[in-house]
N, CA and C atoms as a LAMMPS dump frame, in Angstrom:
ITEM: TIMESTEP
0
ITEM: NUMBER OF ATOMS
285
ITEM: BOX BOUNDS ff ff ff
-5.0000000000000000e+02 5.0000000000000000e+02
-5.0000000000000000e+02 5.0000000000000000e+02
-5.0000000000000000e+02 5.0000000000000000e+02
ITEM: ATOMS id mol type element x y z
1 1 1 N -424.997 -371.218 -254.073
2 1 2 C -425.656 -370.495 -255.129
3 1 3 C -425.509 -371.245 -256.442
4 2 1 N -426.276 -372.28 -256.638
5 2 2 C -426.2 -373.063 -257.845
6 2 3 C -426.969 -372.45 -259
7 3 1 N -427.774 -371.435 -258.732
8 3 2 C -428.595 -370.809 -259.76
9 3 3 C -427.806 -369.697 -260.443
10 4 1 N -428.283 -369.227 -261.611
11 4 2 C -427.608 -368.112 -262.274
12 4 3 C -427.548 -366.886 -261.357
13 5 1 N -426.434 -366.189 -261.426
14 5 2 C -426.229 -365.012 -260.585
15 5 3 C -426.685 -363.78 -261.351
16 6 1 N -427.434 -362.92 -260.681
17 6 2 C -427.936 -361.717 -261.328
18 6 3 C -426.791 -360.771 -261.687
19 7 1 N -427.076 -359.881 -262.605
20 7 2 C -426.094 -358.866 -263.015
21 7 3 C -425.604 -358.087 -261.801
22 8 1 N -426.524 -357.676 -260.942
23 8 2 C -426.151 -356.863 -259.781
24 8 3 C -425.228 -357.635 -258.841
25 9 1 N -425.515 -358.906 -258.609
26 9 2 C -424.646 -359.706 -257.742
27 9 3 C -423.269 -359.889 -258.369
28 10 1 N -423.221 -360.154 -259.67
29 10 2 C -421.931 -360.297 -260.353
30 10 3 C -421.12 -359.009 -260.241
31 11 1 N -421.792 -357.886 -260.404
32 11 2 C -421.112 -356.586 -260.315
33 11 3 C -420.529 -356.384 -258.921
34 12 1 N -421.311 -356.675 -257.884
35 12 2 C -420.826 -356.507 -256.511
36 12 3 C -419.662 -357.453 -256.215
37 13 1 N -419.716 -358.663 -256.714
38 13 2 C -418.606 -359.604 -256.546
39 13 3 C -417.36 -359.095 -257.273
40 14 1 N -417.53 -358.606 -258.496
41 14 2 C -416.408 -358.09 -259.29
42 14 3 C -415.761 -356.885 -258.605
43 15 1 N -416.581 -356.003 -258.034
44 15 2 C -416.07 -354.79 -257.369
45 15 3 C -415.582 -355.077 -255.949
46 16 1 N -415.675 -356.327 -255.535
47 16 2 C -415.256 -356.781 -254.213
48 16 3 C -416.013 -356.084 -253.082
49 17 1 N -417.229 -355.64 -253.389
50 17 2 C -418.126 -355.13 -252.36
51 17 3 C -418.856 -356.292 -251.703
52 18 1 N -418.704 -357.458 -252.306
53 18 2 C -419.31 -358.679 -251.831
54 18 3 C -418.285 -359.783 -252.039
55 19 1 N -418.092 -360.604 -251.024
56 19 2 C -417.125 -361.69 -251.096
57 19 3 C -417.833 -363.011 -250.859
58 20 1 N -417.422 -364.044 -251.568
59 20 2 C -417.995 -365.375 -251.383
60 20 3 C -417.16 -366.11 -250.34
61 21 1 N -417.808 -366.583 -249.276
62 21 2 C -417.137 -367.327 -248.216
63 21 3 C -417.969 -368.57 -247.895
64 22 1 N -417.425 -369.427 -247.061
65 22 2 C -418.182 -370.566 -246.567
66 22 3 C -419.251 -370.028 -245.608
67 23 1 N -420.51 -370.464 -245.748
68 23 2 C -421.556 -369.981 -244.834
69 23 3 C -421.149 -370.18 -243.375
70 24 1 N -421.384 -369.163 -242.561
71 24 2 C -420.981 -369.167 -241.154
72 24 3 C -422.218 -369.093 -240.272
73 25 1 N -422.527 -370.204 -239.613
74 25 2 C -423.723 -370.279 -238.769
75 25 3 C -423.655 -369.297 -237.591
76 26 1 N -422.47 -369.057 -237.056
77 26 2 C -422.334 -368.122 -235.933
78 26 3 C -422.698 -366.7 -236.361
79 27 1 N -422.216 -366.288 -237.535
80 27 2 C -422.56 -364.953 -238.033
81 27 3 C -424.05 -364.857 -238.337
82 28 1 N -424.598 -365.909 -238.907
83 28 2 C -426.026 -365.956 -239.207
84 28 3 C -426.839 -365.786 -237.923
85 29 1 N -426.489 -366.545 -236.896
86 29 2 C -427.197 -366.479 -235.619
87 29 3 C -427.082 -365.088 -234.998
88 30 1 N -425.89 -364.505 -235.067
89 30 2 C -425.675 -363.156 -234.519
90 30 3 C -426.592 -362.14 -235.199
91 31 1 N -426.698 -362.219 -236.518
92 31 2 C -427.535 -361.272 -237.258
93 31 3 C -429.018 -361.479 -236.95
94 32 1 N -429.441 -362.728 -236.827
95 32 2 C -430.849 -362.994 -236.503
96 32 3 C -431.183 -362.457 -235.119
97 33 1 N -430.285 -362.67 -234.164
98 33 2 C -430.52 -362.139 -232.813
99 33 3 C -430.565 -360.616 -232.827
100 34 1 N -429.687 -359.998 -233.612
101 34 2 C -429.699 -358.547 -233.741
102 34 3 C -431 -358.049 -234.346
103 35 1 N -431.493 -358.757 -235.357
104 35 2 C -432.754 -358.378 -236.003
105 35 3 C -433.917 -358.503 -235.026
106 36 1 N -433.949 -359.592 -234.275
107 36 2 C -435.026 -359.797 -233.303
108 36 3 C -434.993 -358.725 -232.213
109 37 1 N -433.796 -358.403 -231.73
110 37 2 C -433.653 -357.384 -230.687
111 37 3 C -434.14 -356.025 -231.193
112 38 1 N -433.662 -355.629 -232.375
113 38 2 C -434.057 -354.325 -232.915
114 38 3 C -435.557 -354.26 -233.173
115 39 1 N -436.149 -355.358 -233.638
116 39 2 C -437.591 -355.368 -233.884
117 39 3 C -438.372 -355.24 -232.575
118 40 1 N -437.928 -355.922 -231.53
119 40 2 C -438.631 -355.807 -230.242
120 40 3 C -438.521 -354.391 -229.687
121 41 1 N -437.356 -353.774 -229.859
122 41 2 C -437.184 -352.382 -229.399
123 41 3 C -438.031 -351.425 -230.231
124 42 1 N -438.162 -351.696 -231.528
125 42 2 C -439.001 -350.857 -232.386
126 42 3 C -440.452 -350.92 -231.924
127 43 1 N -440.911 -352.104 -231.557
128 43 2 C -442.287 -352.244 -231.063
129 43 3 C -442.485 -351.457 -229.77
130 44 1 N -441.497 -351.51 -228.891
131 44 2 C -441.573 -350.732 -227.645
132 44 3 C -441.632 -349.238 -227.948
133 45 1 N -440.817 -348.796 -228.886
134 45 2 C -440.827 -347.378 -229.253
135 45 3 C -442.158 -346.97 -229.864
136 46 1 N -442.769 -347.856 -230.643
137 46 2 C -444.091 -347.566 -231.208
138 46 3 C -445.131 -347.391 -230.107
139 47 1 N -445.074 -348.278 -229.107
140 47 2 C -446.024 -348.172 -227.987
141 47 3 C -445.878 -346.839 -227.271
142 48 1 N -444.657 -346.302 -227.249
143 48 2 C -444.392 -345.012 -226.606
144 48 3 C -444.638 -343.84 -227.563
145 49 1 N -445.103 -344.162 -228.78
146 49 2 C -445.382 -343.175 -229.823
147 49 3 C -444.136 -342.394 -230.26
148 50 1 N -442.987 -343.05 -230.144
149 50 2 C -441.73 -342.478 -230.62
150 50 3 C -441.491 -343.028 -232.026
151 51 1 N -442.234 -342.47 -232.985
152 51 2 C -442.289 -343.028 -234.326
153 51 3 C -440.965 -342.94 -235.087
154 52 1 N -440.263 -341.833 -234.932
155 52 2 C -438.994 -341.694 -235.642
156 52 3 C -437.993 -342.753 -235.167
157 53 1 N -437.874 -342.929 -233.871
158 53 2 C -436.93 -343.905 -233.33
159 53 3 C -437.376 -345.332 -233.683
160 54 1 N -438.672 -345.581 -233.674
161 54 2 C -439.191 -346.899 -234.05
162 54 3 C -438.831 -347.213 -235.498
163 55 1 N -438.899 -346.211 -236.362
164 55 2 C -438.551 -346.404 -237.772
165 55 3 C -437.079 -346.767 -237.927
166 56 1 N -436.225 -346.085 -237.194
167 56 2 C -434.787 -346.37 -237.249
168 56 3 C -434.513 -347.784 -236.745
169 57 1 N -435.132 -348.153 -235.646
170 57 2 C -434.928 -349.493 -235.101
171 57 3 C -435.463 -350.569 -236.05
172 58 1 N -436.589 -350.306 -236.674
173 58 2 C -437.146 -351.258 -237.64
174 58 3 C -436.228 -351.393 -238.851
175 59 1 N -435.642 -350.285 -239.294
176 59 2 C -434.687 -350.333 -240.405
177 59 3 C -433.523 -351.259 -240.051
178 60 1 N -432.983 -351.095 -238.856
179 60 2 C -431.856 -351.937 -238.465
180 60 3 C -432.255 -353.393 -238.328
181 61 1 N -433.475 -353.66 -237.936
182 61 2 C -433.961 -355.034 -237.897
183 61 3 C -433.964 -355.63 -239.304
184 62 1 N -434.427 -354.85 -240.273
185 62 2 C -434.433 -355.322 -241.668
186 62 3 C -433.012 -355.501 -242.187
187 63 1 N -432.116 -354.595 -241.827
188 63 2 C -430.721 -354.684 -242.25
189 63 3 C -430.081 -355.973 -241.723
190 64 1 N -430.292 -356.258 -240.436
191 64 2 C -429.728 -357.488 -239.862
192 64 3 C -430.352 -358.726 -240.502
193 65 1 N -431.623 -358.651 -240.83
194 65 2 C -432.285 -359.771 -241.517
195 65 3 C -431.661 -359.998 -242.892
196 66 1 N -431.403 -358.92 -243.605
197 66 2 C -430.775 -359.021 -244.927
198 66 3 C -429.379 -359.628 -244.808
199 67 1 N -428.627 -359.187 -243.818
200 67 2 C -427.284 -359.747 -243.626
201 67 3 C -427.354 -361.216 -243.261
202 68 1 N -428.362 -361.621 -242.501
203 68 2 C -428.526 -363.037 -242.163
204 68 3 C -428.738 -363.855 -243.438
205 69 1 N -429.555 -363.342 -244.358
206 69 2 C -429.751 -364.021 -245.642
207 69 3 C -428.425 -364.17 -246.387
208 70 1 N -427.635 -363.119 -246.383
209 70 2 C -426.346 -363.16 -247.072
210 70 3 C -425.401 -364.154 -246.421
211 71 1 N -425.312 -364.133 -245.101
212 71 2 C -424.426 -365.075 -244.413
213 71 3 C -424.859 -366.508 -244.682
214 72 1 N -426.145 -366.729 -244.772
215 72 2 C -426.654 -368.068 -245.064
216 72 3 C -426.198 -368.551 -246.444
217 73 1 N -426.026 -367.614 -247.377
218 73 2 C -425.577 -367.943 -248.735
219 73 3 C -424.062 -367.83 -248.899
220 74 1 N -423.349 -367.456 -247.807
221 74 2 C -421.902 -367.278 -247.906
222 74 3 C -421.509 -365.999 -248.611
223 75 1 N -422.337 -364.968 -248.463
224 75 2 C -422.103 -363.684 -249.135
225 75 3 C -422.149 -362.533 -248.137
226 76 1 N -421.091 -362.327 -247.358
227 76 2 C -421.115 -361.212 -246.401
228 76 3 C -420.875 -359.875 -247.099
229 77 1 N -421.891 -359.042 -247.191
230 77 2 C -421.748 -357.737 -247.828
231 77 3 C -420.906 -356.802 -246.984
232 78 1 N -420.112 -355.965 -247.646
233 78 2 C -419.276 -354.995 -246.94
234 78 3 C -420.03 -353.688 -246.689
235 79 1 N -421.088 -353.444 -247.444
236 79 2 C -421.805 -352.179 -247.366
237 79 3 C -423.3 -352.428 -247.221
238 80 1 N -424.019 -351.519 -246.546
239 80 2 C -425.472 -351.7 -246.439
240 80 3 C -426.148 -351.836 -247.796
241 81 1 N -425.68 -351.084 -248.787
242 81 2 C -426.271 -351.142 -250.128
243 81 3 C -426.186 -352.56 -250.679
244 82 1 N -425.016 -353.167 -250.555
245 82 2 C -424.871 -354.516 -251.101
246 82 3 C -425.708 -355.511 -250.323
247 83 1 N -425.832 -355.332 -249.028
248 83 2 C -426.665 -356.24 -248.229
249 83 3 C -428.109 -356.188 -248.688
250 84 1 N -428.626 -355.001 -248.875
251 84 2 C -430.026 -354.858 -249.286
252 84 3 C -430.247 -355.419 -250.683
253 85 1 N -429.377 -355.084 -251.629
254 85 2 C -429.546 -355.561 -253
255 85 3 C -429.413 -357.065 -253.108
256 86 1 N -428.439 -357.624 -252.448
257 86 2 C -428.231 -359.069 -252.538
258 86 3 C -429.35 -359.824 -251.845
259 87 1 N -429.788 -359.34 -250.708
260 87 2 C -430.902 -360.002 -250.011
261 87 3 C -432.136 -359.99 -250.89
262 88 1 N -432.381 -358.888 -251.562
263 88 2 C -433.536 -358.819 -252.463
264 88 3 C -433.4 -359.858 -253.573
265 89 1 N -432.195 -359.985 -254.112
266 89 2 C -431.959 -360.969 -255.158
267 89 3 C -432.157 -362.389 -254.672
268 90 1 N -431.727 -362.665 -253.462
269 90 2 C -431.892 -364.005 -252.889
270 90 3 C -433.37 -364.298 -252.681
271 91 1 N -434.106 -363.354 -252.124
272 91 2 C -435.528 -363.548 -251.87
273 91 3 C -436.286 -363.762 -253.177
274 92 1 N -435.928 -363.022 -254.213
275 92 2 C -436.598 -363.166 -255.509
276 92 3 C -436.145 -364.403 -256.271
277 93 1 N -435.079 -365.035 -255.786
278 93 2 C -434.601 -366.244 -256.432
279 93 3 C -433.68 -366.019 -257.598
280 94 1 N -433.068 -364.816 -257.669
281 94 2 C -432.149 -364.544 -258.773
282 94 3 C -430.711 -364.619 -258.324
283 95 1 N -430.484 -364.793 -257.01
284 95 2 C -429.113 -364.766 -256.508
285 95 3 C -428.526 -366.102 -256.276
């Protein structure tokens, strides 16, 4: 993270809801596989018209994707809130 860190990321780091570590390819791969699995299951649930369950599975796919972004940057979030906020910051280029 050579770029300026957003206020939200600094706050999460200060509150220790987010820790800076060396990027871990194994954790990154695990999260990507989890995201792919949940997305494929969400599609199956959609085909069965189980919309509520498909939504939950799609949410978890997005959550695992966000965590993969964090692991890639060496920022494993401790809470879903921090994962979502930090991933958004990384995608927008502020993290």
